[in-house]
C-alpha positions in Angstrom: 135.4 74.6 108.5 136.1 71.2 106.9 133.6 68.3 106.9 134.2 64.8 105.7 130.8 63.2 104.9 129.3 60.1 103.4 128.6 60.3 99.7 124.8 59.9 100.3 124.9 63.2 102.3 126.3 65.2 99.4 123.1 67.2 98.6 122.1 67.6 102.3 125.5 68.7 103.5 125.7 71.1 100.6 122.4 72.7 101.6 123.3 72.6 105.3 126.6 74.4 104.5 124.8 77.1 102.5 122.3 77.6 105.3 125.1 77.7 107.9 127.0 80.3 105.9 123.8 82.4 105.7 123.1 82.2 109.4 126.6 82.2 110.9 128.7 83.7 108.1 131.0 80.7 108.3 131.9 78.8 105.1 131.9 75.0 105.1 134.3 73.0 102.9 133.1 69.4 102.3 134.7 66.3 101.0 132.6 63.1 100.3 133.3 59.4 99.9 132.6 56.0 101.4 132.6 56.3 105.2 135.2 53.6 105.7 137.6 55.4 103.4 137.0 58.7 105.2 137.6 57.0 108.6 140.9 55.7 107.2 141.9 59.1 106.0 141.3 60.5 109.5 143.3 57.6 111.1 146.2 58.4 108.7 146.3 62.0 110.0 143.8 64.1 108.0 142.2 66.7 110.3 138.7 67.7 109.4 136.5 69.4 111.9 133.5 67.1 111.6 132.9 63.6 110.3 129.3 62.7 109.2 129.1 59.0 108.5 126.5 56.8 106.9 126.8 54.4 109.9 127.7 54.4 113.6 130.5 51.9 113.4 133.1 54.1 111.6 132.7 57.2 113.8 132.5 55.0 117.0 135.9 53.4 116.0 137.4 56.9 115.9 135.8 57.9 119.2 136.9 54.7 121.0 140.5 55.2 119.7 140.5 58.7 121.1 140.6 60.4 117.7 137.2 62.1 118.0 134.5 63.0 120.4 131.3 61.2 121.3 129.1 60.0 118.4 125.6 61.3 117.9 122.8 59.8 115.8 121.7 62.6 113.5 119.8 61.0 110.6 118.4 57.7 109.4 118.1 56.2 106.0 116.8 52.9 104.6 117.5 50.6 101.6 115.5 50.6 98.4 115.8 48.9 95.1 116.3 51.2 92.1 115.1 49.6 88.9 115.8 50.4 85.3 113.2 51.8 82.9 110.9 49.0 81.6 111.6 46.7 84.6 108.4 46.8 86.6 108.7 45.1 89.9 106.3 45.0 92.8 107.8 45.0 96.3 106.3 41.5 96.9 108.2 40.1 93.9 111.5 41.9 94.5 113.4 38.9 95.9 112.4 36.8 92.9 113.8 39.5 90.7 117.0 39.8 92.6 117.6 36.1 92.4 116.8 35.9 88.7 120.0 35.0 86.8 119.0 37.3 83.9 118.8 40.4 86.1 122.0 42.1 87.0 122.1 43.5 90.6 124.4 46.4 91.4 125.5 47.2 94.9 128.0 49.2 96.9 131.2 47.6 98.3 130.9 46.0 101.8 133.6 46.6 104.4 134.4 49.9 102.7 131.1 51.6 102.3 128.2 51.2 104.8 125.7 50.9 101.9 127.4 47.7 101.0 127.3 46.4 104.6 123.6 47.3 104.9 123.0 45.4 101.6 124.8 42.3 102.8 122.7 42.5 106.0 119.6 42.6 103.8 120.9 39.6 101.8 121.3 37.7 105.1 117.6 38.2 105.9 116.7 36.3 102.7 117.9 33.1 104.2 114.9 33.1 106.5 112.8 32.8 103.4 114.9 30.1 101.7 118.3 28.9 102.9 121.0 29.6 100.4 119.5 32.9 99.1 122.1 35.1 100.9 125.0 33.2 99.3 123.4 33.3 95.9 122.8 37.1 96.1 126.3 37.8 97.4 127.8 35.7 94.6 125.8 37.5 91.8 126.0 41.1 93.3 128.1 43.5 91.2 130.0 45.8 93.6 130.0 48.8 91.3 130.4 51.7 93.7 132.2 52.5 97.0 135.4 50.6 96.4 138.8 52.1 95.9 138.8 51.2 92.2 135.1 51.8 91.4 134.4 53.6 88.2 133.3 57.2 88.8 130.3 58.6 86.9 130.6 62.0 85.1 130.4 64.9 87.5 126.8 65.7 88.5 125.5 62.3 87.4 123.8 59.9 89.8 126.0 56.8 90.1 123.2 54.2 90.1 121.5 55.8 87.1 124.8 56.0 85.2 125.6 52.3 85.8 122.2 51.2 84.8 122.2 53.4 81.7 125.6 51.9 80.8 124.1 48.4 81.1 126.1 47.3 84.1 123.0 46.7 86.3 119.2 46.3 86.0 118.5 46.8 89.7 120.7 48.8 92.1 120.4 48.4 95.9 120.9 51.9 97.3 119.6 54.3 99.9 116.0 55.4 99.5 117.2 59.0 99.9 119.0 58.6 96.5 115.7 57.9 94.7 114.9 61.5 93.7 118.3 62.0 92.0 118.1 58.5 90.4 114.7 59.0 88.7 115.7 62.6 87.7 118.8 61.2 86.0 117.0 58.2 84.5 113.5 59.0 83.4 111.2 56.0 83.5 113.2 54.3 86.3 111.4 53.3 89.4 112.0 53.0 93.2 110.9 49.8 94.8 110.5 49.5 98.5 111.9 46.4 100.2 109.2 44.1 101.6 108.8 44.2 105.3 110.8 41.0 105.9 113.8 42.5 104.1 113.5 46.1 105.4 116.9 47.5 106.3 117.5 50.8 108.0 120.7 52.8 108.3 121.8 55.0 111.3 124.1 58.0 110.5 126.6 59.1 113.1 128.2 62.5 113.6 131.4 63.2 115.6 133.6 66.2 116.2 137.4 65.9 115.6 139.9 67.6 117.9 140.8 70.5 115.6 141.5 74.1 116.5 138.3 75.4 114.9 136.0 77.2 117.3 133.1 76.8 114.9 133.0 73.0 114.7 130.6 72.6 117.6 128.4 75.4 116.2 128.1 73.5 112.9 127.3 70.2 114.7 124.6 71.9 116.7 123.2 73.4 113.5 122.9 69.9 111.9 121.1 68.8 115.1 118.9 71.8 115.2 115.4 72.0 113.7 116.7 73.9 110.7 119.4 71.3 110.0 117.0 68.4 110.6 114.4 69.9 108.2 117.0 70.0 105.5 117.8 66.3 106.0 114.1 65.5 106.0 113.6 67.4 102.8 116.4 65.3 101.2 114.8 62.0 102.0 116.3 61.2 105.4 114.5 60.4 108.6 115.5 63.2 110.9 115.2 61.7 114.5 115.4 65.0 116.3 112.8 66.7 114.1 110.5 63.8 114.8 110.9 64.1 118.5 109.8 67.8 118.4 106.6 67.0 116.6 
């Protein structure tokens, strides 16, 4: 079984793979990266059994092109601001900090990685507070991850924590699900929730590829099952199917 999955799903898919192996005796091989890059790999002929994306757009593009099956919403995430140690910011003052010329803001890369697209969408909301904010934020944002030439952290190191430790950013806009690994890798760092006016959610889509594996559907159903959804919830995601059963 081969799965291509968004980088933000690394821990969850690893745990799901281990649980699936235990219950079905079927091993899962996973490869992770920006969802846009993974979609392009599939379009160029790579044949995984399952694609788990951090958005709905990339898997829907494959489905609409006849390269995959229907797309199912299987998890939700949201954006948070990850702040370096010593930088204490309240949610209500986050926008002021992001606009501060002395504070370096790290982001993912839009149009390649959905995390970057979600961040740009959040930036756009700031214009309702003060016109011109979005342009200012886009101009100062440092696209440190998700791009084809982005520097990679050492194996096992959280990317946002690594970039902040190296002095490339003071605040990193990332998924809230990354918060636990971030603070573990960077003691003293904090996770700042976005204020309500800037709150930005992320829908994750799952689609089956037309491979010869008879086990692909079983893995997809496991991800959508209560066991799979509990794993996602424990890793910081909102699990929509788990919520519906409660």
